[in-house]
C-alpha positions in Angstrom: 12.0 -6.9 10.0 13.9 -6.9 6.7 12.5 -6.5 3.5 10.0 -8.2 1.8 10.5 -9.6 -2.0 7.6 -8.9 -4.3 7.8 -12.2 -5.7 6.3 -13.5 -9.6 3.1 -11.8 -9.9 1.7 -12.8 -6.4 -0.6 -9.5 -4.8 2.0 -9.3 -1.7 0.2 -6.6 1.1 0.4 -5.7 4.7 -2.4 -4.7 7.4 -3.2 -3.6 10.0 -4.5 -5.4 13.1 -9.1 -5.6 13.0 -9.8 -2.2 12.7 -13.6 -1.5 14.7 -16.3 -0.6 12.5 -16.4 3.5 11.4 -14.7 6.3 9.1 -10.9 6.0 8.2 -8.2 8.7 7.4 -5.6 6.3 5.6 -1.4 7.3 5.3 0.6 4.2 3.5 4.4 4.6 3.4 7.4 2.1 2.5 10.4 2.2 0.7 10.4 0.0 -2.4 14.2 -1.1 -3.4 14.3 -1.9 -7.2 16.5 -4.9 -8.3 19.5 -5.3 -10.6 16.6 -4.1 -13.6 14.0 -1.7 -13.3 10.8 -2.9 -11.9 7.0 -1.7 -11.9 4.5 -2.0 -8.8 0.8 -1.1 -8.9 0.2 -0.7 -5.1 -3.0 0.2 -3.6 -3.9 1.8 0.0 -8.2 0.2 1.1 -8.6 -1.0 -2.6 -8.3 2.7 -3.3 -5.4 4.8 -4.7 -3.8 2.7 -6.8 -0.4 4.1 -8.7 1.2 2.7 -10.9 5.1 3.1 -10.6 9.0 2.2 -12.5 11.6 1.5 -9.6 15.3 2.4 -11.9 17.1 -0.7 -11.7 19.3 -0.3 -7.6 17.6 2.6 -7.3 15.0 3.4 -3.7 11.5 4.4 -4.6 9.5 6.2 -1.2 5.9 4.9 -1.9 3.3 7.3 0.0 -0.3 6.7 -0.2 -3.5 8.8 0.7 -7.1 7.4 0.9 -10.3 7.3 2.8 -11.9 4.1 4.5 -15.9 3.8 6.1 -15.3 -0.2 7.9 -19.3 -0.9 7.6 -18.2 -3.6 10.2 -14.8 -4.7 12.1 -11.7 -5.2 9.6 -7.7 -4.5 8.6 -7.0 -2.0 7.0 -4.1 -3.4 3.5 -1.8 -1.2 1.6 -0.8 -4.2 -1.7 1.4 -4.3 -4.4 1.6 -6.7 -7.0 4.7 -6.3 -9.2 4.7 -7.3 -13.3 8.1 -6.8 -13.8 12.1 -7.1 -11.5 12.4 -8.5 -8.7 11.5 -5.8 -5.9 11.4 -5.7 -2.1 8.9 -4.0 -0.1 10.8 -1.9 3.2 9.6 -0.6 6.4 6.4 -0.2 5.6 3.5 1.3 7.7 -0.5 2.1 7.5 -1.2 5.1 9.6 -5.6 4.6 10.2 -6.6 8.1 11.7 -10.6 7.5 13.3 -12.9 10.5 12.2 -16.4 10.8 12.4 -17.3 10.7 8.6 -15.5 11.1 5.2 -17.5 12.9 2.8 -17.1 12.9 -1.2 -18.3 13.8 -4.0 -21.0 10.2 -5.7 -19.6 7.9 -7.1 
């Protein structure tokens, strides 16, 4: 599959197959290909770890993100990007979800 264009201000996403309920450690990665003008994007993995970044004109930005999530019911995990400038493309997007016994962290 070739690169995917981020068109307009439309949210563009990639997802895993439906995963069983449970706790997961997540890793997401992709190559963001810049356009003839600088591109500005914000990406998130499982609605967490939002990352806002600029890709220079005609450059490649290696996006790498990590997060944790607990699925209360079976569902896919998503990596979403929203662009606000330029015409970037996303290539080689991957999500790795590793099932773990539990996820522990500070209270919200």
